[in-house]
N, C-alpha and C positions, 0 to 999 in steps of 0.2 A: 322353604324359605331360602335355603342355601342354593338350591337349583335355580330359583328365579333370579337371585343376585348374580349367579354365575352366567346365566344367559344374558342378562343386562350388560354385564361387564364385557362379554364376548361381542355383543352387537355394537357396543360403544367403541371397542377397539377396532372393529371392522370399519365403522363409519370414519373414525379418525384416520385410519390408514388410507382409505379412499380419498378423503379430503386432502391429506398430505400429498398423496401421489399426484393429484390434479394440480394443486397449488404450487408445489415445489418447482415445477418447470416454469411457471409464470414468474415466480419470485426470482429464479436464476436469470431469466431473460431480462427482467427489469434491472437487476444488479449489473448485468453485462452492458445494458444500454447506459446506465448511469456512469459506469467506469469509462466507456467510450467517450461520453460527453466530457468527462474529466480529462481524458487524454487530449481532447481538442483544446482544453483550457491551458494545459501545460506545454503544448507544442503549437504555438501560434502559426497560422498559415496552413494547418493540416486540413485536408479535405476528406481523406479516408484513412482508416487505421488497419494495419495488418498485424496479426498476432503471430509471434514467433515463439514456439514452445521448444524447450531444450531437454527437459527431463521431468520426472514427477515433481510437482510442487511441494516444497518442504517448508513453506512459511508456517510459523506457529506450531511447530512440533513440541510437545511437552517434554521437559527435561526433569525427571523425578528427583535427581540429585539436588538441583537448585530450587525445586518447587516452583518453577516458572517456565515460560516458553524459552527455548534455546534459539541460538542464532539462525539466521536465515540463509537461504541459498536462492538467489534470484533465478527463476527458471522460465518465467513468462515475460517476454519483452513486447511492447506495443510500438510498432514502427509507424510514424506519421508520414503520409505522402501528400504533396500538394496537388492542385488541380492539373498541373502539367506533368504529373507522374514523377516528379523529383522527390527524393527522400528529404524530409525536413529535419527529422531527428527520431529519437526513440525515447520511450518512457518505461518505467518499471515501478512496481510497488515494493516499498521497503517497510520494515517493521522494527520498532525499538520498544524497549520496556520502559513505560512511563510510570508515574506515581500511582495512577488509577488503573493500570493495565496496559495492554498493548496499544501503541500508537502506530497507525498505518498511514503512510505517506505515498503520494504519487509524484515521481520526479521526472521532469522532461529534460532531455539532454540533446544538445545540438549535434547534428550528424557530422559536420565538418571538424569541429573543434573539441568534441566530447566535453563541453562546458555545460553545467547545469543552467537551464533556461528558467524554469519555474518549479516550485514545490507546492503541492496542494495536500492539505491534511484530509485524508479520507474519513477516518473515524478515530475516536479516542474516548476515554472515560476520565479525563483529567478534571481537576477541581474547577468548577465554574468561577470565573473572575481571576484565577491565578494561572493554573496550568492550561486552561482553555485559551489563553492568550497566544498559544503557539499558532493559532489560526490567523492571527493578525498579519497584515501585509508587511509591517515593519520588521517583524521577526523572520518571516519566510523569505523576504527579499535578500537577506544576508547570504543565502545559498547561491544566488545567481552569479554565474561566472566561475564557480568553483570547478576544479577538475580533480582527478585522482591524485595529482601531485600536491594538492592543498591538504592541510591537516583536517579540515572540517571538524573541529573540536571546540567545545565550549571553552571560553576564557583564552582561546588562542586567536582564531579567526571568526568565531561565532560568539556574539554577546548573549549572555543568558538573560532570561526574563527574571527579574527580581521576584523571589518567592516561588519560583517554578524551575529550580535548577534541574530536577530529575526529568521534568517534561521537556525542557530545552535539550538536555543531553539525549533523551530518547529520539528526538527528531534528528539531531546531528548524527547520532549513531546509525539511524535508519538510512540517512542520505549517504553517509560515508561508506558504510559496509555494502549497501546496495549498489552504489556507484562503482566501487571496486569490482564487485562480482559481475555486474552488468557489462561494463566496458570490456572486461576480460572475455566474457562469453560472446558478446556482440561482435567483437573484433576477431573472434575465432581462436582465442587462446585458452579454450577450455582445458 
């Protein structure tokens, strides 16, 4: 009986491994396509997207002392180019710790002015009806025009969503910290 169960477990593990190996590539390709589509949304006028990699990606590294994920270091920058070959701007993924977990945002930045153009919420696990309101245009539009010289802080230049202070703060932190890192890296000040 034990031998039969062991054989069944080994066969099941092998099948799962094969299925994972085949589907993981497809899943990654679909995620990359979805992200590129999002970059086109946050960088209006973009025809193609170039990926600029700086160092190993450190987004979402666990910090055992705080029992949550620690700060980010932006390492992948998406550069938008229009149909004439001119650089429109660049985008990055930022992360902030929300009430329900990590909030991931995609931020588009103007090439000439380093001002935020658009913010898109990529994913979150915030409370439906409260924290999930970070996806609303009225909240996200507050970030347009901000630069590294702006505080990008709730209750200063960003109005919080009533009942969703932590979620609002997570987006503001993701935009502010990511913008500071990305402008420094993109402009060559690593």
